[in-house]
N, C-alpha and C positions, 0 to 999 in steps of 0.2 A: 451133196453142193458145198458142202462147209470144208470137206476132206482135201475135195479141187483147189478151193480159197487157199489153205493152208499151203498146199504143193507147188501154188503158182510161182514158178521161177523168178525171181526181181534181180538176180546178179549172178553173170558167170564172170569168175577174175580168175586168170590163170588156171588152175586146175578144179577152184573150188568153185560149187554152184550153191549160191545162198537162195532158200527161199521165203513165202510171207510169216510161215511159222517161226524161222528164225529172225525177222524184226520183231515179231508179236512177243520174242523173249527178251530184246532189248527195248522193249517199250514199258515191259513190267517189272517185277519185283521177282526175276525168275534166274535158277541157277543156267548159266552158260553153257550151252555144248559144243561139241567137239568142230562142228562149223566155224563158227563163231571164231575161235581160236585159232582155226587153220587158216580163215581168212586175214584176219590179222597178221599173224605171223607170215603169210605172205608177203601182205603190204609193209611189213615191216623189214623183209628181205630185199623189196623195190626199193625201200626209202634209203636202206643202207647197204648198197650191191658192194658185194667182196666175197672173193675167194676164200676169206680167211674163216667165214661167218657162218653158221649153219642154224637155223633154227627148223626143229624137228618136226612135222604135224603130228598132232595128237595120236592120230591112228598109228603112225606107225613107233612111236614112243611106247604107246600101250602093248603093240606087239612085240616088240622088244624086249618089256619088262618079262610077259606072262608066255612066251613063246614055249610050247610044251616039248619042242623037239630043238635041243641044242644043235643037234649034229647039222640043221638046216639055216641055222641063224646066220651063220657068216655069208651063205648066198644074199640074204636077207638084209644084212649090215654095210658089208664090201660097197655098194652103189653109191651110198652117204659119203664115202671119203673120209669118214672120221680121221685117219691118221694126218690128214693134211691141215685138218683144222684148229684154230685157235682158239675161238669161242662157237660154243655149242649149247643151245637151250632147248631141255626136254620139258614137256607139259607132262606133269605125274598125275594119274588119276586112282582113285581107291578100289577100282572095280577089279575083281579077282577071276572074273568070269569068261573067257574068251568068246562063249556063244551068245552072249548078253549085249545087244548094241546098244550104245549109249549109254553103258550102266555105271554106278557110282554114284557118288554122292559128294565128292569134293576134289577140286583141282590144287595143284600147287608146281612149283616149278624148280628144276633140276640146271645149274648152270656149269659148263664145265670150263676152264680157264686154263691156259696150257702156260702160260710163262711162269706160273708156281706150279701147276699141276693140280688143280685141284678142282671136286665136284663139290658145288656149294649147295643147299638145298634151301629153298624161301616157300616157308609155309605161312600161311596168313592167319591159320587157325589152329596155334598152339602145338605143330607138328604131328599132328597126327597122321600125316602121309610119311611118316619119317620110315617104314618098315618097305613101301613101294617104291620110295626114292633112291634106297639101300640097295634094294633087287636090281633095279635099273642099271645104277653104278655098276653092281658089278656085274649085270651081262653086257656092258658096254667096253667100259676098262680092258678089255683084252685086245679091242680093235684099236684103240686110242694111240699108240704105239709111243706107249709110255714105260719107263722102267718098271723093274718086277716090285711095285710096291702092293701091299694087300690094298682092297676096298676100304677098310676100316681106318687106313693113313689117308688116302685119297678123299674119303666124305668127310663133308664139313655141315653141320647144321646150323644156321645162321641166325641166332637168337634173337640177334636184331629186326627180323622181318619185321616190316610194315603189319599188322593186325587189321581184320576185316571187323566191322563193328556188327554185322549181320551176319546170317546164317547161310545168303546167297551169292553172295561178288565174290567167291574167293577166283573162277574163273575173271573175273574184272582184276582182280588183281594180278594173277598170271601175264597178262595182256601187258598192265601197266608196269611191271617190275621187267618183261622183256622189254619193252620199250625204253626204259631207263636203262639198263644195261647196254643196249645198242647205242643209245647214245652216249654214253661214259666211253666206248671202245671208240667209236669213231672220233670223239675228241682228243685221241690218243692220250691217255692220263699219263701224267709222267712216273707218279708214283704206283706202280702195280701191286705191288705188296698191301698196298690200302684196299683193289678190290673198288668194287662199282658202292659200298656202304652208304658214304655220307653222299652221294648222289640219290638212293632210295630213301633217305630221310627227307630229303629235299623234295624230291618229283613225286613221290607215292605216299599220300595221305588220304584218311577218309575223304577227304573234299574232291581230292584231285579225281580219285576213282570214283565218285559217286555221277562227277561227269561224264564219265567215258562212255555210257549207253548211249548219250545223245550224242557225242563227239564220232562213235562207231557208226551209229545210223544217219548222221550228215554224210560222214566218208562214204557208205554204201550209197545213198542219195548222187551224192557230186558224181562218184564212178560211174553210176547207170546213167547220167544225164549226159557224160561224157562221150558214152558209146555209138 
């Protein structure tokens, strides 16, 4: 009976189905799962509609990173139209096992910005996902329609990324950082060379992140009520 309750569908939003167990995660001090990140990325896409922006679902980013057959990766990546996007945000997970559903223990964010042609990795826990972020960068770079530049030259580890103050809020930092970057882009920042780093410093803090669980819960309730 408890399992049936946990599996109860709460909200269907675009292609994402949220269940009671997802709300339980948001109600406690728990590691945020794929569905919550995918839901919020889908919500951000609706808030900032643009053909220039792509927020990649966690499952797709994970498969690109860990695809065992490079030969079939092109067919998988081509529908994303990465070569036309000016801003692409990828969630990064440290799970190495493609057979393990919702594995891994840490989330971070890899952002691609076309105007200065850079992949920026934001890791809220001391950069422990660097290896996975670099692997993802290497996998997608050939599909970005950029000059023949090595992945080492394209990749930037952001040392000023806001840092979490516990062991479980990494997914919320990914969501908060993605939201701040989308806001920065939508406001049409004139000095693109500085990217969004000052925006992150202002908008992503332990205090603002600590409020995000309730914010997302309220958002889910509001969307459910409007159905």
